[in-house]
LUMROSE-835506 format. One record per residue (C-alpha): x, y, z; residue in one letter. Coordinates in steps of 0.2 Angstrom, whole numbers, padded with zeros to 4 digits, always signed. Each point is the difference from the previous one (the first is absolute). Example, Ala and Ser with C-alpha at 12.3 -4.5 7.8 and 13.67 -1.06 7.14 Angstrom:
<rotors>
+0062-0022+0039a/+0006+0017-0003s/
</rotors>
This chain:
<rotors>
-0063+0033+0138x/+0015+0009+0009x/+0000+0002+0019x/-0003+0019-0001x/-0016-0001-0009x/-0006-0014+0008x/+0002+0008+0018x/-0009+0015-0006x/-0016-0009-0001x/+0003-0012+0014x/-0005-0001+0018x/+0018-0003+0004x/+0006+0017-0008x/-0001+0011+0015x/+0010-0011+0011x/+0013-0005-0014x/+0002+0018-0005x/+0003+0006+0018x/+0014-0012+0002x/+0012+0008-0011x/+0016-0006+0008x/+0003-0018+0007x/+0007-0001+0016x/+0019-0007-0001x/+0001-0018+0007x/+0011-0001+0016x/+0019-0003-0005x/+0012-0007+0014x/+0018-0004-0006x/-0007-0003-0017x/-0014-0010+0005x/-0018+0005-0007x/-0014-0004+0012x/-0017-0001-0009x/-0017+0000+0008x/-0013-0013-0007x/-0017+0003+0007x/-0012-0015-0002x/-0018-0003+0001x/+0001-0015+0012x/+0002-0001+0020x/+0014-0007+0007x/+0001-0018+0000x/-0015-0002-0012x/+0003-0017-0007x/+0007-0001-0019x/+0000+0018-0004x/+0009+0008+0014x/+0012-0015-0003x/+0001+0005-0018x/+0005+0018+0005x/+0014-0007+0011x/+0007-0012-0012x/+0001+0014-0013x/+0008+0011+0013x/+0013-0012+0003x/+0003-0004-0017x/+0003+0018-0004x/+0012+0001+0013x/+0010-0015-0004x/+0001+0003-0019x/+0005+0018+0003x/+0016-0006+0010x/-0004+0012+0013x/-0003+0015-0011x/-0020+0000+0004x/-0008-0002+0017x/-0019-0001+0000x/-0011+0005+0015x/-0017-0008-0001x/-0015+0009+0008x/-0015-0010+0001x/-0017+0007-0003x/-0004+0014+0012x/+0017+0002+0006x/+0005+0015-0012x/-0016+0000-0012x/-0016-0010+0000x/-0002-0016-0010x/-0008+0008-0014x/+0011+0017+0000x/+0015-0010-0006x/-0003+0006-0019x/-0001+0018+0004x/+0015-0001+0013x/+0012-0006-0013x/-0008+0010-0015x/+0003+0015+0009x/+0017-0004+0008x/-0004-0002+0018x/+0006-0018-0001x/+0012-0008-0011x/-0010-0015-0006x/-0016-0011+0004x/-0003-0019+0001x/-0018-0002-0004x/-0014-0006-0011x/-0003+0011-0015x/-0019-0004+0000x/-0001+0012+0016x/+0003+0014-0011x/-0013-0002-0015x/-0006+0017+0005x/+0016+0008-0006x/-0002-0010-0017x/-0011-0016-0003x/+0016-0008-0009x/+0009-0003+0016x/-0011-0015+0002x/+0009-0010-0014x/+0016+0000+0011x/-0010-0007+0015x/-0015-0010-0007x/-0016+0003-0010x/-0016-0012+0002x/+0001-0016-0012x/+0018+0006-0004x/+0017-0008+0001x/+0007-0012+0010x/+0017+0002+0008x/+0009-0009-0014x/-0011+0010-0013x/+0005+0016+0007x/+0018-0004+0002x/+0000-0004-0019x/-0008+0015-0005x/+0012+0011+0012x/+0016-0007-0004x/-0002-0007-0019x/-0014+0012-0007x/-0005+0018+0004x/-0004+0000+0018x/+0015+0007+0007x/+0002+0014-0013x/-0018+0004+0005x/+0003+0001+0018x/+0015+0011-0004x/-0011+0012-0011x/-0015+0001+0013x/+0013+0003+0014x/+0008+0014-0009x/-0016+0009+0000x/+0000+0001+0018x/+0019+0002+0004x/+0003-0019+0004x/+0011-0013-0006x/-0009-0016+0002x/+0004-0019+0001x/-0010-0016+0004x/+0006-0006+0018x/-0012-0015+0004x/-0015-0010-0004x/-0012-0009+0010x/-0005-0012-0012x/-0020-0004-0002x/-0008+0008+0015x/-0015-0008+0009x/-0019+0006-0004x/-0001+0005+0019x/-0010-0002+0017x/-0017+0003+0000x/-0012+0000+0015x/-0013-0010-0010x/+0001-0013-0015x/-0002+0008-0018x/-0011-0010-0010x/-0007+0011-0013x/+0006+0017-0007x/-0014+0009+0010x/+0008-0005+0017x/+0013+0014-0004x/-0013+0013+0002x/+0005+0012+0013x/+0014-0010+0006x/+0014+0011+0008x/+0016-0008-0006x/+0018+0006-0001x/+0007-0001-0017x/+0014+0013-0008x/+0003+0004-0018x/-0011-0004-0016x/-0006-0016+0009x/-0009+0010+0012x/-0008+0010-0014x/-0006-0016-0007x/-0008-0005+0016x/-0008+0018+0002x/-0010-0006-0017x/-0007-0015+0010x/-0008+0011+0012x/+0015-0001+0013x/+0004+0015+0012x/+0019-0002-0004x/+0012+0006+0013x/+0019+0003-0002x/+0009+0001+0017x/+0018-0004+0003x/+0004-0018+0005x/+0005+0004+0017x/-0019+0005+0003x/-0009-0013-0007x/-0001-0012+0014x/-0008+0013+0012x/-0011+0005-0014x/-0006-0018-0002x/-0002-0004+0019x/-0010+0016+0002x/-0012-0003-0013x/+0006+0015-0010x/+0003-0013-0014x/-0010-0015-0005x/+0014-0008-0008x/+0017+0003-0007x/+0013-0007-0011x/+0019+0002+0004x/+0013-0012-0008x/+0000-0019+0003x/-0002-0013+0013x/+0017+0003+0009x/-0002+0020+0000x/-0017-0001+0005x/+0003-0013+0014x/+0014+0012+0007x/-0013+0014-0002x/-0011-0011+0011x/-0017+0002-0010x/-0006-0018+0003x/-0002+0006+0019x/-0014+0010-0007x/-0009-0010-0013x/+0002-0017-0006x/-0006+0002-0019x/+0015+0002-0012x/+0000-0001-0019x/+0017-0006-0006x/-0001+0007-0018x/-0004+0018-0005x/-0002+0009-0016x/+0008+0016+0006x/+0018-0004+0002x/+0007-0015-0009x/+0018+0006+0003x/+0001+0015+0009x/+0017+0010-0002x/+0009+0011+0012x/+0011+0016-0005x/+0016+0009+0005x/-0001+0018-0006x/+0013+0012+0003x/-0001+0020-0002x/+0005+0003-0018x/+0012+0013+0004x/+0008-0010+0014x/+0002-0015-0012x/+0009+0011-0013x/+0012+0006+0013x/+0006-0018+0003x/+0015-0006-0009x/-0003-0012-0014x/+0007-0014+0012x/-0014+0006+0014x/-0013-0001-0013x/+0003-0017-0005x/+0001-0006+0017x/-0019+0008+0002x/-0005-0010-0016x/+0009-0016+0006x/-0006-0001+0018x/-0018+0004-0006x/+0000-0015-0014x/+0008-0012+0014x/-0013+0006+0012x/-0014-0003-0013x/+0004-0018-0001x/+0004-0003+0018x/-0016+0008+0007x/-0011-0011-0013x/+0009-0016+0006x/-0003+0006+0018x/-0018+0001-0001x/-0002-0015-0012x/+0010-0012+0012x/-0010+0004+0015x/-0019+0000-0006x/-0002-0018-0001x/+0003-0004+0019x/-0008+0015+0006x/-0017-0006-0009x/+0002-0017+0009x/+0002+0009+0016x/-0015+0012-0004x/-0011-0015-0004x/+0006-0008+0017x/-0008+0016+0009x/-0017-0003-0008x/+0003+0011-0015x/-0012-0005-0014x/+0010-0001-0016x/-0011+0007-0014x/-0002+0004-0019x/-0012+0012-0009x/-0013-0009-0010x/+0000+0004-0018x/-0013+0013-0001x/+0010+0010+0012x/+0016-0002-0011x/-0011+0005-0015x/-0005+0018+0009x/+0019+0002+0005x/+0005-0003-0018x/-0013+0014-0007x/+0004+0012+0014x/+0019-0002-0003x/-0002+0004-0018x/-0010+0016+0003x/+0012+0006+0013x/+0016-0001-0012x/-0010+0006-0015x/-0008+0015+0009x/+0019+0008+0003x/+0004+0002-0019x/+0008+0017-0002x/+0007-0001-0019x/+0018+0001+0007x/+0011-0010+0013x/-0014-0010+0008x/-0006-0007-0018x/+0017-0004-0005x/+0004-0010+0016x/-0017-0009+0000x/+0002-0005-0017x/+0018-0006+0002x/-0005-0008+0017x/-0014-0011-0008x/+0009-0005-0013x/+0016-0006+0009x/-0012-0009+0012x/-0008-0009-0014x/+0015-0005-0008x/+0008-0007+0017x/-0016-0008+0005x/-0001-0008-0016x/+0016-0010+0001x/+0000-0002+0019x/-0016-0009-0001x/+0006-0011-0014x/+0015-0005+0009x/-0001+0002+0019x/-0018-0001+0000x/-0001-0016-0009x/+0015-0007+0011x/-0008+0004+0016x/-0017-0007-0003x/+0009-0016-0005x/+0012+0000+0015x/-0014+0001+0011x/-0010-0013-0009x/+0015-0013+0000x/+0009+0003+0016x/-0012+0010+0010x/
</rotors>
C-alpha cells in the first residue's frame, strides 16, 4: 500500500495532508540544526540518556555539519505527540518507543516489543540480518518517516503491584499502566489498562489512579522511585521481552540530507542501539540488590498466570491481521524469532545453565 492511498483512509490523513511543506531546518554557516522531540522528561534514567547519546553521536559523526536540539516531552509537543509532529514536519525527528503509536498502525509494535515476542538479541538478528529494517522502512514511508532502531532496554520487569498476583482472577478490575499490544493482552484479563507517559507514572501510582505499573527494569524503576509507593515487584514479565526504541526522521527532511549525512543518521542510530542496551543491562543487577535492601519483595508470577498471559498475547497478535503489511511482518517476525531462539537455546542457553551449575 502506498502512502497516498493509506493516508486517505487513516486518522492521520488530515494532519499529514495539511502539512504540504516542511519547514526548512535552521542553517548557520553551513551547519544544519535539527530538532529532536522525545517522549521522555529531562533526566529520565536510560531513555533520556539514550536520546542524548544519539544527539552527541550524530553531531560527532557529522563532523560539525549537523547540530541537534533535543526537546524533552512537553517542551515542544507532548510525549505521545512526537509521531504526528515529525510526520507533519513540525519537528525533524523523534526519539521514542514505537508501541506508543499502535493507534497509527499496529505493526509499529514490532519495532518496540510485542507480548511473548523477541528478546533484544532476537530483535537485532531480525532487524539487521533479516527483514526487520526493510519492514521498518516500508511502514515508516506510509507516514512520511524514515526510521531506525536506536536502543533496547532488554527484558523488562513484570511490574509493581499494590497486591500479590496469585491467580489470573487477581487481575480483574486492576488499574494498570501498560502500553502497546501488551496492554491489549492485559485488557483481555479484565485489567483496566492505562497508557500514560513515563513522566506521569509516579504521580498516578502514588495517588491511587493506578493499582500498578510496569516501566523498564530495576535501574530505571529505582530511579523513578516506585519502591517508595509499593514493595511488590515482579521481575519477569511477558509484555516486553526486549523493548526497542526508535529514531524517526521526517522523510522529506531525510531525503534532503546529503548521502554522507544520511549515513551519519544510520550509523549513529546503530551505535546508539547497542550502547543503550548495554547501559540498561549493566545497571540492573546492582539496582535489584538495592531495591531488595529497601524492603522490596522480589517476586515471580505463578505458572497459571503465565499460561493466561500466553493465551492473551496470541489473541492480541492475531486479531490485528489485515491481509497486508501486518500479516507479512508478523509471519516474518515469528519465523525469525523461532530460528534465533532455537540456536540461542541450544548454544548459549545450555552453556549458561552449565556455567551457573559449575561455578555459580
